[in-house]
C-alpha positions in Angstrom: 0.0 0.0 0.0 1.3 3.4 -1.0 1.4 6.5 1.2 -0.8 9.2 -0.2 -0.8 12.5 1.7 -4.2 14.1 1.7 -2.9 17.7 1.5 -1.4 17.2 -2.0 -2.9 17.0 -5.5 -1.9 14.4 -8.0 -1.6 13.7 -11.7 -2.5 10.5 -13.5 1.2 10.5 -14.5 2.2 10.0 -10.8 3.4 13.5 -9.9 2.4 15.2 -6.7 1.7 19.0 -6.5 1.7 21.2 -3.4 0.2 24.6 -3.7 2.3 27.0 -1.7 1.3 30.2 0.1 3.5 32.3 -2.3 1.5 31.1 -5.3 4.0 28.6 -6.6 3.5 24.9 -7.0 6.1 22.4 -5.7 6.3 19.2 -7.7 7.7 15.7 -7.1 6.9 12.1 -7.9 4.6 9.9 -5.8 5.6 7.0 -3.6 3.8 4.7 -6.0 5.9 6.0 -8.9 9.2 5.6 -7.1 8.3 2.0 -6.1 7.5 1.3 -9.8 10.8 2.8 -10.9 13.0 1.1 -8.4 16.3 2.7 -7.4 16.5 6.2 -9.0 20.0 6.9 -10.4 19.5 10.1 -12.4 17.2 13.1 -12.6 17.1 15.7 -15.3 15.2 18.8 -14.2 13.7 21.7 -16.2 15.5 25.0 -16.9 14.6 27.9 -14.7 12.5 30.5 -16.5 11.1 27.9 -19.0 7.4 28.4 -19.8 5.4 25.1 -20.0 1.9 23.9 -20.6 0.1 21.6 -18.2 0.9 18.0 -19.1 4.1 18.9 -21.0 7.2 16.8 -20.3 9.7 18.9 -18.4 12.3 16.4 -17.2 13.4 12.8 -16.9 13.9 10.4 -14.0 15.9 7.3 -14.6 16.2 4.2 -12.4 18.1 0.9 -12.7 14.9 -0.5 -14.4 13.5 2.3 -16.6 13.5 5.9 -17.6 10.3 8.0 -17.6 9.4 11.6 -18.3 8.3 14.1 -15.6 5.3 16.2 -16.6 4.2 19.7 -15.5 1.0 19.4 -13.4 0.0 23.0 -14.3 1.1 25.4 -16.9 3.4 28.3 -16.0 7.0 29.3 -15.5 9.7 27.2 -13.8 11.0 29.1 -10.8 13.2 26.6 -8.9 14.9 23.2 -9.4 16.1 21.0 -6.5 19.8 20.8 -7.4 20.4 18.5 -4.4 18.5 15.7 -6.1 20.9 16.0 -9.1 23.7 15.0 -6.7 21.7 12.5 -4.7 18.9 11.1 -6.9 18.3 8.3 -4.3 16.6 10.9 -2.2 13.5 10.3 -4.4 13.3 6.8 -3.1 14.1 7.6 0.5 11.5 10.4 0.8 9.3 10.8 -2.3 7.0 13.4 -0.7 9.9 15.3 1.0 12.1 15.3 -2.1 10.7 17.9 -4.4 12.0 18.2 -8.0 10.9 21.7 -9.2 8.6 24.6 -8.6 6.4 26.3 -11.1 4.6 29.6 -11.0 1.2 29.0 -12.6 0.3 31.2 -15.5 -2.9 33.2 -15.6 -5.9 30.8 -15.7 -3.7 27.7 -15.0 -5.3 25.9 -12.1 -5.5 22.6 -10.4 -8.7 21.7 -12.2 -7.2 18.6 -13.9 -5.5 17.3 -10.8 -6.7 14.5 -8.6 -7.4 14.5 -4.9 -5.7 11.9 -2.7 -8.8 9.7 -2.7 -9.0 9.9 -6.6 -5.3 9.1 -6.9 -5.7 6.1 -4.5 -8.5 4.8 -6.7 -6.4 5.3 -9.9 -3.5 3.2 -8.5 -5.9 0.7 -6.9 -4.8 1.5 -3.3 
């Protein structure tokens, strides 16, 4: 059974999104995703200042088993990247909800409308 924090929103591509008080959205991958990937060995993060659309691939995460794209949960501008995870990608496995990957400032009209609640995500993954 995966841990699914109730205070986050989720994508059907297994990213989590936390809406911060400053208006940014902090993004990482879910516990379910890291378990499916196995040991994470490499993370490629988006460039700061890059403007993206919701659902657009913005990075890559690689494990000993597979590589998969990371998608933007909302459209907007990349404002921060967690450079620590570039040096220590295993942090994604150790603490998937504490190890954020990037932050995005949503554009005008970009919202969480297409994101899933914890209960909806649990249903998606059969938890």
